[in-house]
VMD Tcl script that builds the backbone (N, CA, C; Angstrom):
set m [mol new atoms 441]
animate dup $m
set s [atomselect $m all]
$s set {name element resname resid chain x y z} {
  {N N MET 1 A 1.520 7.082 4.638}
  {CA C MET 1 A 0.020 5.915 4.397}
  {C C MET 1 A -0.670 6.658 5.385}
  {N N SER 2 A -2.094 6.413 5.081}
  {CA C SER 2 A -3.251 7.047 5.486}
  {C C SER 2 A -3.837 5.893 6.603}
  {N N ARG 3 A -3.772 6.217 7.924}
  {CA C ARG 3 A -4.415 5.394 8.983}
  {C C ARG 3 A -5.293 4.490 8.644}
  {N N SER 4 A -6.444 4.882 7.727}
  {CA C SER 4 A -7.531 4.288 7.340}
  {C C SER 4 A -7.312 3.052 6.473}
  {N N VAL 5 A -6.020 3.044 5.616}
  {CA C VAL 5 A -5.681 1.592 5.316}
  {C C VAL 5 A -4.652 0.912 5.769}
  {N N TRP 6 A -4.082 1.213 7.142}
  {CA C TRP 6 A -3.290 0.702 7.580}
  {C C TRP 6 A -3.552 -0.631 8.219}
  {N N ALA 7 A -2.913 -1.474 8.235}
  {CA C ALA 7 A -2.804 -2.809 8.371}
  {C C ALA 7 A -2.443 -2.945 9.753}
  {N N SER 8 A -2.990 -2.844 11.451}
  {CA C SER 8 A -2.236 -2.991 12.290}
  {C C SER 8 A -1.067 -4.552 12.057}
  {N N GLU 9 A -1.656 -5.787 11.400}
  {CA C GLU 9 A -0.919 -6.724 11.679}
  {C C GLU 9 A -0.177 -6.834 10.354}
  {N N ASP 10 A -0.114 -6.219 9.699}
  {CA C ASP 10 A 0.565 -5.765 8.495}
  {C C ASP 10 A 1.195 -4.538 7.804}
  {N N TYR 11 A 2.353 -4.827 7.346}
  {CA C TYR 11 A 3.180 -3.308 6.652}
  {C C TYR 11 A 2.157 -2.801 5.549}
  {N N HIS 12 A 1.307 -3.583 4.701}
  {CA C HIS 12 A 1.136 -2.618 3.748}
  {C C HIS 12 A -0.626 -2.567 4.099}
  {N N GLY 13 A -1.193 -1.892 3.188}
  {CA C GLY 13 A -2.942 -2.031 3.367}
  {C C GLY 13 A -3.128 -1.415 2.253}
  {N N CYS 14 A -4.543 -1.717 1.844}
  {CA C CYS 14 A -5.072 -1.312 0.371}
  {C C CYS 14 A -6.294 -0.776 0.462}
  {N N VAL 15 A -6.943 -0.346 -0.566}
  {CA C VAL 15 A -8.059 -0.073 -0.662}
  {C C VAL 15 A -8.743 -0.336 -1.806}
  {N N ILE 16 A -9.487 -1.231 -2.350}
  {CA C ILE 16 A -9.713 -2.149 -3.443}
  {C C ILE 16 A -11.254 -0.798 -3.576}
  {N N CYS 17 A -10.799 -0.170 -5.464}
  {CA C CYS 17 A -11.989 0.747 -5.812}
  {C C CYS 17 A -12.978 -0.025 -6.661}
  {N N ASP 18 A -13.510 -0.650 -6.299}
  {CA C ASP 18 A -14.011 -1.489 -7.807}
  {C C ASP 18 A -14.600 -0.404 -8.930}
  {N N HIS 19 A -15.188 0.274 -8.452}
  {CA C HIS 19 A -15.873 1.755 -9.341}
  {C C HIS 19 A -14.805 2.048 -10.241}
  {N N LEU 20 A -13.753 2.340 -9.823}
  {CA C LEU 20 A -12.754 3.167 -10.685}
  {C C LEU 20 A -12.163 2.184 -11.749}
  {N N ALA 21 A -12.453 0.609 -11.401}
  {CA C ALA 21 A -11.552 0.071 -12.505}
  {C C ALA 21 A -11.154 -0.140 -13.487}
  {N N ASP 22 A -12.306 0.710 -14.610}
  {CA C ASP 22 A -12.137 1.271 -16.303}
  {C C ASP 22 A -11.367 2.290 -15.964}
  {N N TYR 23 A -10.805 3.012 -14.957}
  {CA C TYR 23 A -10.013 4.016 -14.959}
  {C C TYR 23 A -8.613 3.659 -14.500}
  {N N GLU 24 A -8.908 2.261 -14.019}
  {CA C GLU 24 A -7.036 2.038 -13.514}
  {C C GLU 24 A -5.910 2.287 -14.711}
  {N N CYS 25 A -4.944 2.469 -14.190}
  {CA C CYS 25 A -3.786 2.605 -15.239}
  {C C CYS 25 A -2.345 2.469 -14.543}
  {N N SER 26 A -2.274 1.996 -13.771}
  {CA C SER 26 A -0.820 1.766 -12.922}
  {C C SER 26 A -0.164 1.138 -13.617}
  {N N ARG 27 A -0.732 -0.282 -14.392}
  {CA C ARG 27 A 0.323 -1.291 -14.802}
  {C C ARG 27 A 0.637 -0.482 -16.528}
  {N N ALA 28 A -0.074 0.333 -17.079}
  {CA C ALA 28 A 0.656 1.075 -17.900}
  {C C ALA 28 A 1.764 2.229 -17.422}
  {N N LEU 29 A 1.290 2.657 -16.683}
  {CA C LEU 29 A 2.553 3.688 -15.837}
  {C C LEU 29 A 3.670 2.796 -15.672}
  {N N VAL 30 A 3.625 1.765 -15.024}
  {CA C VAL 30 A 4.867 1.417 -14.649}
  {C C VAL 30 A 5.528 0.833 -15.926}
  {N N ASP 31 A 4.605 0.027 -16.836}
  {CA C ASP 31 A 5.173 -0.609 -18.424}
  {C C ASP 31 A 5.618 0.685 -19.327}
  {N N ARG 32 A 5.277 2.039 -18.922}
  {CA C ARG 32 A 5.909 2.747 -19.667}
  {C C ARG 32 A 7.146 3.106 -19.051}
  {N N ILE 33 A 7.452 3.494 -18.013}
  {CA C ILE 33 A 8.353 4.011 -17.013}
  {C C ILE 33 A 9.477 2.896 -17.364}
  {N N SER 34 A 9.256 1.314 -16.916}
  {CA C SER 34 A 10.200 0.471 -17.536}
  {C C SER 34 A 10.444 0.424 -18.982}
  {N N ALA 35 A 9.867 0.743 -19.680}
  {CA C ALA 35 A 10.617 1.032 -21.222}
  {C C ALA 35 A 11.535 1.887 -21.101}
  {N N LEU 36 A 10.991 3.048 -20.673}
  {CA C LEU 36 A 11.607 4.644 -20.765}
  {C C LEU 36 A 13.177 4.067 -19.959}
  {N N GLN 37 A 13.159 3.238 -18.697}
  {CA C GLN 37 A 14.458 3.268 -18.283}
  {C C GLN 37 A 15.230 1.919 -18.967}
  {N N ARG 38 A 14.993 0.915 -19.720}
  {CA C ARG 38 A 15.470 0.216 -20.303}
  {C C ARG 38 A 16.146 0.918 -21.126}
  {N N SER 39 A 15.563 1.978 -22.121}
  {CA C SER 39 A 15.650 2.934 -23.350}
  {C C SER 39 A 17.042 3.604 -23.182}
  {N N LEU 40 A 17.332 4.339 -21.493}
  {CA C LEU 40 A 18.368 5.090 -20.815}
  {C C LEU 40 A 19.361 4.243 -20.732}
  {N N HIS 41 A 19.109 2.611 -20.171}
  {CA C HIS 41 A 20.640 2.060 -20.247}
  {C C HIS 41 A 21.586 1.882 -21.420}
  {N N SER 42 A 20.825 1.752 -22.319}
  {CA C SER 42 A 21.658 1.827 -23.788}
  {C C SER 42 A 21.993 3.179 -23.767}
  {N N GLN 43 A 22.095 4.018 -23.416}
  {CA C GLN 43 A 22.741 5.269 -23.821}
  {C C GLN 43 A 23.785 5.496 -22.943}
  {N N ALA 44 A 24.664 6.537 -23.149}
  {CA C ALA 44 A 25.718 7.148 -22.291}
  {C C ALA 44 A 25.042 7.989 -21.343}
  {N N ILE 45 A 25.172 8.412 -20.089}
  {CA C ILE 45 A 24.912 9.060 -19.519}
  {C C ILE 45 A 26.073 9.774 -18.814}
  {N N ASP 46 A 26.060 11.142 -18.682}
  {CA C ASP 46 A 27.130 11.996 -18.150}
  {C C ASP 46 A 26.926 11.109 -16.576}
  {N N THR 47 A 28.213 11.635 -16.141}
  {CA C THR 47 A 27.844 10.735 -14.581}
  {C C THR 47 A 27.838 12.603 -13.869}
  {N N LEU 48 A 27.154 12.536 -13.145}
  {CA C LEU 48 A 26.939 14.182 -11.795}
  {C C LEU 48 A 27.601 14.067 -10.922}
  {N N THR 49 A 28.170 15.338 -10.720}
  {CA C THR 49 A 28.898 15.061 -9.263}
  {C C THR 49 A 28.209 15.944 -8.174}
  {N N TRP 50 A 28.356 15.644 -6.962}
  {CA C TRP 50 A 27.155 16.237 -6.178}
  {C C TRP 50 A 28.293 17.406 -5.354}
  {N N GLN 51 A 28.115 18.636 -5.773}
  {CA C GLN 51 A 28.887 19.825 -4.998}
  {C C GLN 51 A 27.988 19.718 -3.263}
  {N N THR 52 A 28.677 19.234 -2.322}
  {CA C THR 52 A 28.512 19.933 -0.909}
  {C C THR 52 A 28.624 20.905 -0.538}
  {N N PRO 53 A 27.168 21.935 -0.124}
  {CA C PRO 53 A 27.187 23.359 0.527}
  {C C PRO 53 A 28.756 23.713 1.018}
  {N N SER 54 A 28.890 24.587 1.233}
  {CA C SER 54 A 29.598 24.740 2.139}
  {C C SER 54 A 28.857 25.259 3.727}
  {N N HIS 55 A 29.744 25.419 4.471}
  {CA C HIS 55 A 29.639 25.291 5.652}
  {C C HIS 55 A 29.186 26.751 5.513}
  {N N ASN 56 A 30.053 28.153 5.316}
  {CA C ASN 56 A 29.571 29.345 5.042}
  {C C ASN 56 A 27.781 29.359 4.416}
  {N N HIS 57 A 27.994 28.911 3.129}
  {CA C HIS 57 A 26.500 28.549 2.653}
  {C C HIS 57 A 25.287 27.913 3.911}
  {N N HIS 58 A 25.459 27.113 4.660}
  {CA C HIS 58 A 24.623 26.556 5.305}
  {C C HIS 58 A 24.563 27.950 7.005}
  {N N THR 59 A 25.633 28.260 7.210}
  {CA C THR 59 A 25.339 29.762 7.910}
  {C C THR 59 A 24.626 30.683 7.693}
  {N N THR 60 A 24.666 30.899 6.061}
  {CA C THR 60 A 24.193 31.714 5.835}
  {C C THR 60 A 22.518 31.772 5.701}
  {N N LEU 61 A 22.094 30.518 5.303}
  {CA C LEU 61 A 21.034 30.254 5.264}
  {C C LEU 61 A 20.151 30.261 7.037}
  {N N GLN 62 A 21.020 29.687 7.844}
  {CA C GLN 62 A 20.751 29.667 9.176}
  {C C GLN 62 A 20.266 30.802 9.639}
  {N N THR 63 A 20.872 31.750 9.233}
  {CA C THR 63 A 21.129 33.166 9.904}
  {C C THR 63 A 19.752 33.489 9.775}
  {N N LEU 64 A 19.594 33.625 7.875}
  {CA C LEU 64 A 18.411 33.851 7.271}
  {C C LEU 64 A 17.062 34.049 7.711}
  {N N SER 65 A 17.292 32.462 8.069}
  {CA C SER 65 A 16.086 31.954 8.645}
  {C C SER 65 A 15.606 32.129 10.050}
  {N N GLN 66 A 16.267 32.474 10.875}
  {CA C GLN 66 A 16.423 33.152 11.988}
  {C C GLN 66 A 15.775 34.293 11.782}
  {N N GLN 67 A 16.196 35.584 10.753}
  {CA C GLN 67 A 15.890 36.824 10.963}
  {C C GLN 67 A 14.333 36.769 10.518}
  {N N VAL 68 A 13.794 35.317 9.713}
  {CA C VAL 68 A 12.491 35.517 9.071}
  {C C VAL 68 A 12.124 35.470 10.330}
  {N N LEU 69 A 11.870 34.231 10.770}
  {CA C LEU 69 A 11.514 33.920 12.010}
  {C C LEU 69 A 11.327 34.728 13.638}
  {N N ASP 70 A 12.338 35.628 13.743}
  {CA C ASP 70 A 12.802 36.697 14.747}
  {C C ASP 70 A 11.435 37.911 14.338}
  {N N ASP 71 A 11.622 38.173 12.802}
  {CA C ASP 71 A 10.633 39.456 12.327}
  {C C ASP 71 A 9.485 39.136 12.439}
  {N N LEU 72 A 9.067 37.622 12.270}
  {CA C LEU 72 A 7.220 37.280 12.134}
  {C C LEU 72 A 7.107 37.105 13.412}
  {N N GLN 73 A 7.925 36.546 14.193}
  {CA C GLN 73 A 7.578 36.622 15.650}
  {C C GLN 73 A 6.955 37.966 16.074}
  {N N GLN 74 A 7.612 38.732 15.810}
  {CA C GLN 74 A 7.610 40.292 16.582}
  {C C GLN 74 A 6.573 40.609 15.813}
  {N N THR 75 A 6.583 40.852 14.507}
  {CA C THR 75 A 5.550 41.684 13.466}
  {C C THR 75 A 4.080 41.191 14.437}
  {N N TYR 76 A 3.909 39.554 13.833}
  {CA C TYR 76 A 2.654 39.004 14.555}
  {C C TYR 76 A 2.438 38.642 16.317}
  {N N GLN 77 A 3.206 38.982 16.978}
  {CA C GLN 77 A 2.952 38.862 18.485}
  {C C GLN 77 A 3.379 37.482 18.570}
  {N N VAL 78 A 3.904 36.729 18.182}
  {CA C VAL 78 A 3.902 35.317 18.479}
  {C C VAL 78 A 4.676 34.756 19.962}
  {N N ASP 79 A 3.840 34.136 20.884}
  {CA C ASP 79 A 4.886 34.174 22.124}
  {C C ASP 79 A 5.856 32.632 21.831}
  {N N HIS 80 A 5.589 31.754 20.924}
  {CA C HIS 80 A 6.378 31.059 20.987}
  {C C HIS 80 A 6.788 30.768 19.332}
  {N N ILE 81 A 8.457 29.875 19.192}
  {CA C ILE 81 A 8.437 29.993 17.886}
  {C C ILE 81 A 7.952 28.752 17.106}
  {N N ASN 82 A 7.492 27.572 18.068}
  {CA C ASN 82 A 6.600 26.532 17.162}
  {C C ASN 82 A 5.480 27.019 16.720}
  {N N ARG 83 A 4.704 28.114 16.730}
  {CA C ARG 83 A 3.731 28.848 16.450}
  {C C ARG 83 A 4.110 28.957 14.764}
  {N N ILE 84 A 5.553 29.029 14.541}
  {CA C ILE 84 A 5.185 29.358 13.283}
  {C C ILE 84 A 6.189 28.408 12.145}
  {N N LYS 85 A 5.456 28.054 11.092}
  {CA C LYS 85 A 5.563 26.780 10.369}
  {C C LYS 85 A 6.162 27.744 8.816}
  {N N PRO 86 A 7.401 27.252 8.569}
  {CA C PRO 86 A 7.651 27.691 7.683}
  {C C PRO 86 A 7.851 26.890 6.649}
  {N N GLY 87 A 7.717 27.305 5.113}
  {CA C GLY 87 A 8.056 26.654 4.133}
  {C C GLY 87 A 6.495 25.941 3.552}
  {N N ILE 88 A 6.357 25.964 2.099}
  {CA C ILE 88 A 5.351 25.517 1.537}
  {C C ILE 88 A 4.546 24.073 2.220}
  {N N ALA 89 A 5.513 22.720 2.600}
  {CA C ALA 89 A 4.544 21.786 3.480}
  {C C ALA 89 A 4.370 22.103 4.666}
  {N N GLU 90 A 4.901 22.766 5.239}
  {CA C GLU 90 A 4.937 23.023 7.102}
  {C C GLU 90 A 3.274 23.466 6.612}
  {N N ALA 91 A 3.537 24.826 5.961}
  {CA C ALA 91 A 2.467 25.855 6.073}
  {C C ALA 91 A 1.360 25.191 5.556}
  {N N THR 92 A 1.082 24.554 4.694}
  {CA C THR 92 A -0.180 23.421 4.411}
  {C C THR 92 A -0.394 22.734 5.327}
  {N N ARG 93 A 0.431 21.572 5.761}
  {CA C ARG 93 A -0.214 20.908 6.815}
  {C C ARG 93 A -0.932 22.033 8.075}
  {N N ALA 94 A 0.145 22.807 8.251}
  {CA C ALA 94 A -0.696 23.704 9.488}
  {C C ALA 94 A -2.237 24.196 9.365}
  {N N VAL 95 A -2.405 24.552 8.092}
  {CA C VAL 95 A -3.791 24.918 7.225}
  {C C VAL 95 A -4.541 23.675 7.279}
  {N N LEU 96 A -4.543 22.231 7.310}
  {CA C LEU 96 A -5.357 21.433 7.192}
  {C C LEU 96 A -5.629 20.704 8.735}
  {N N ARG 97 A -4.801 20.810 9.286}
  {CA C ARG 97 A -4.182 20.187 10.637}
  {C C ARG 97 A -4.572 21.203 12.054}
  {N N ARG 98 A -4.825 22.289 11.892}
  {CA C ARG 98 A -4.394 23.454 13.183}
  {C C ARG 98 A -5.351 24.306 12.548}
  {N N VAL 99 A -5.114 25.250 13.716}
  {CA C VAL 99 A -6.068 26.841 13.104}
  {C C VAL 99 A -5.219 27.607 12.933}
  {N N PRO 100 A -5.223 28.389 12.034}
  {CA C PRO 100 A -4.197 29.059 11.448}
  {C C PRO 100 A -4.613 30.601 12.060}
  {N N ASP 101 A -3.515 31.361 12.117}
  {CA C ASP 101 A -4.213 32.801 12.728}
  {C C ASP 101 A -3.938 33.652 11.176}
  {N N HIS 102 A -2.579 33.341 10.692}
  {CA C HIS 102 A -1.993 33.862 9.330}
  {C C HIS 102 A -1.655 33.212 8.412}
  {N N VAL 103 A -1.742 33.260 7.043}
  {CA C VAL 103 A -1.408 32.737 6.115}
  {C C VAL 103 A -0.086 33.269 5.102}
  {N N LEU 104 A 0.960 33.558 4.698}
  {CA C LEU 104 A 1.596 34.269 4.407}
  {C C LEU 104 A 2.318 33.420 3.375}
  {N N VAL 105 A 2.452 34.211 1.988}
  {CA C VAL 105 A 3.320 33.550 0.747}
  {C C VAL 105 A 3.928 34.437 0.276}
  {N N ARG 106 A 4.928 34.449 -0.466}
  {CA C ARG 106 A 5.983 35.368 -1.299}
  {C C ARG 106 A 4.993 35.757 -2.058}
  {N N ASP 107 A 4.497 34.894 -2.978}
  {CA C ASP 107 A 3.683 35.410 -4.334}
  {C C ASP 107 A 2.913 34.461 -4.279}
  {N N LYS 108 A 1.633 34.896 -4.393}
  {CA C LYS 108 A 0.190 34.219 -4.930}
  {C C LYS 108 A -0.251 33.688 -5.906}
  {N N GLN 109 A 1.114 34.034 -6.863}
  {CA C GLN 109 A 0.828 33.549 -8.147}
  {C C GLN 109 A 1.935 32.275 -8.457}
  {N N ASP 110 A 2.698 32.506 -7.862}
  {CA C ASP 110 A 3.361 30.911 -7.627}
  {C C ASP 110 A 2.595 29.532 -7.606}
  {N N PRO 111 A 2.814 28.945 -8.398}
  {CA C PRO 111 A 2.361 27.768 -8.608}
  {C C PRO 111 A 2.079 26.474 -7.814}
  {N N ASP 112 A 3.103 26.767 -7.187}
  {CA C ASP 112 A 3.687 26.065 -5.883}
  {C C ASP 112 A 2.922 26.331 -4.619}
  {N N VAL 113 A 2.631 27.115 -4.659}
  {CA C VAL 113 A 1.516 27.629 -3.235}
  {C C VAL 113 A 0.115 27.419 -3.794}
  {N N LYS 114 A -0.179 27.341 -4.768}
  {CA C LYS 114 A -1.630 27.226 -5.267}
  {C C LYS 114 A -2.652 26.722 -4.690}
  {N N LEU 115 A -2.174 25.279 -3.854}
  {CA C LEU 115 A -3.057 24.978 -3.060}
  {C C LEU 115 A -3.208 25.077 -1.555}
  {N N LEU 116 A -2.206 25.861 -0.944}
  {CA C LEU 116 A -2.284 26.354 0.486}
  {C C LEU 116 A -3.177 27.441 -0.012}
  {N N VAL 117 A -3.025 28.440 -0.857}
  {CA C VAL 117 A -4.191 29.403 -1.003}
  {C C VAL 117 A -5.571 28.787 -1.134}
  {N N HIS 118 A -5.266 28.036 -2.180}
  {CA C HIS 118 A -7.180 27.414 -1.989}
  {C C HIS 118 A -7.485 27.278 -0.628}
  {N N LEU 119 A -6.958 26.435 -0.109}
  {CA C LEU 119 A -7.043 25.674 1.510}
  {C C LEU 119 A -7.383 26.616 2.149}
  {N N ALA 120 A -6.214 27.533 2.181}
  {CA C ALA 120 A -6.778 28.860 3.379}
  {C C ALA 120 A -8.152 29.562 2.699}
  {N N GLU 121 A -8.297 29.985 1.344}
  {CA C GLU 121 A -9.349 31.109 0.990}
  {C C GLU 121 A -10.612 29.504 1.410}
  {N N LYS 122 A -10.635 28.802 1.509}
  {CA C LYS 122 A -11.740 27.578 1.514}
  {C C LYS 122 A -12.226 28.131 3.150}
  {N N LYS 123 A -11.278 28.062 3.814}
  {CA C LYS 123 A -11.447 28.011 5.021}
  {C C LYS 123 A -11.593 29.819 5.760}
  {N N HIS 124 A -11.689 30.428 4.767}
  {CA C HIS 124 A -12.184 31.990 4.938}
  {C C HIS 124 A -10.727 32.700 5.797}
  {N N ILE 125 A -9.671 32.039 5.374}
  {CA C ILE 125 A -8.391 32.875 5.948}
  {C C ILE 125 A -7.932 33.693 5.222}
  {N N THR 126 A -7.361 34.808 5.442}
  {CA C THR 126 A -6.688 35.891 4.623}
  {C C THR 126 A -5.358 35.259 4.233}
  {N N VAL 127 A -5.042 35.611 2.608}
  {CA C VAL 127 A -3.777 34.606 2.224}
  {C C VAL 127 A -2.693 36.531 2.223}
  {N N ILE 128 A -2.216 36.414 3.161}
  {CA C ILE 128 A -1.189 37.752 3.148}
  {C C ILE 128 A 0.346 37.631 2.154}
  {N N GLU 129 A 0.162 38.400 0.908}
  {CA C GLU 129 A 1.259 37.922 -0.014}
  {C C GLU 129 A 2.341 39.064 0.694}
  {N N ALA 130 A 3.805 38.491 1.401}
  {CA C ALA 130 A 4.265 39.194 1.977}
  {C C ALA 130 A 5.852 39.422 0.803}
  {N N GLY 131 A 5.851 38.332 0.232}
  {CA C GLY 131 A 6.766 38.976 -0.689}
  {C C GLY 131 A 8.344 38.920 -0.206}
  {N N SER 132 A 9.214 39.263 -0.149}
  {CA C SER 132 A 10.619 39.235 0.326}
  {C C SER 132 A 10.818 39.290 1.596}
  {N N ARG 133 A 9.730 39.387 2.325}
  {CA C ARG 133 A 9.963 39.649 3.577}
  {C C ARG 133 A 10.021 38.056 4.703}
  {N N LEU 134 A 9.622 36.916 3.531}
  {CA C LEU 134 A 9.616 35.470 3.976}
  {C C LEU 134 A 11.245 34.912 3.494}
  {N N GLY 135 A 12.283 36.034 3.421}
  {CA C GLY 135 A 13.445 35.568 2.991}
  {C C GLY 135 A 13.357 33.926 1.608}
  {N N GLN 136 A 14.045 32.897 2.210}
  {CA C GLN 136 A 14.009 31.918 1.430}
  {C C GLN 136 A 12.871 31.117 1.357}
  {N N TYR 137 A 11.873 31.268 1.913}
  {CA C TYR 137 A 10.551 30.649 2.315}
  {C C TYR 137 A 9.255 31.256 1.249}
  {N N ARG 138 A 8.768 30.227 0.657}
  {CA C ARG 138 A 7.682 30.527 0.061}
  {C C ARG 138 A 6.791 31.154 0.774}
  {N N ALA 139 A 6.424 30.350 1.467}
  {CA C ALA 139 A 5.214 30.050 2.646}
  {C C ALA 139 A 5.336 29.901 4.118}
  {N N THR 140 A 4.294 30.686 4.833}
  {CA C THR 140 A 4.336 30.615 5.973}
  {C C THR 140 A 3.318 30.187 6.449}
  {N N THR 141 A 2.508 29.778 7.481}
  {CA C THR 141 A 1.605 29.551 8.402}
  {C C THR 141 A 1.674 30.280 10.180}
  {N N ILE 142 A 1.436 30.932 10.503}
  {CA C ILE 142 A 0.970 31.136 12.130}
  {C C ILE 142 A -0.108 30.664 12.275}
  {N N ILE 143 A -0.056 29.538 13.756}
  {CA C ILE 143 A -1.203 29.091 14.276}
  {C C ILE 143 A -1.551 29.721 15.059}
  {N N LYS 144 A -2.791 29.460 15.434}
  {CA C LYS 144 A -3.596 30.563 16.463}
  {C C LYS 144 A -3.151 30.035 17.816}
  {N N LYS 145 A -2.687 31.133 18.668}
  {CA C LYS 145 A -2.859 30.625 19.901}
  {C C LYS 145 A -3.865 30.392 20.795}
  {N N VAL 146 A -3.700 28.865 21.574}
  {CA C VAL 146 A -5.213 28.292 21.924}
  {C C VAL 146 A -4.726 28.515 23.551}
  {N N LEU 147 A -5.767 28.642 24.021}
  {CA C LEU 147 A -5.690 29.153 25.412}
  {C C LEU 147 A -5.881 28.192 26.723}
}
mol reanalyze $m
mol bondsrecalc $m
mol representation Tube
mol addrep $m
């Protein structure tokens, strides 16, 4: 929740936008979802079983992540690992709130990185298409070193 609507004496806060009242559709959305939910309860739904990833899977991902971070740290001469923000969410947040040095994406055409690419270009930050070099990550931002 945005701090601009956070009420210090209460858990919830809101901003009422009377000028948007004609476009308000949250009740209709909730009613539609409720109707769909009720219709699902009357149907038989197969039970899903959760497959816990094996220890080997976790170890493999951890090793791959470390290799990606080590490669980026060496290539871009990053002095502290905390300046590397892997993953779409972390990379986007870094572009919004920090001073990025580099923004890397696996594929600029990936719809999930469109916002990141747009924000970076808006701030005149070159977006580097890094391909498989990012391992399992689809985006990474490297934060500029502050003296």
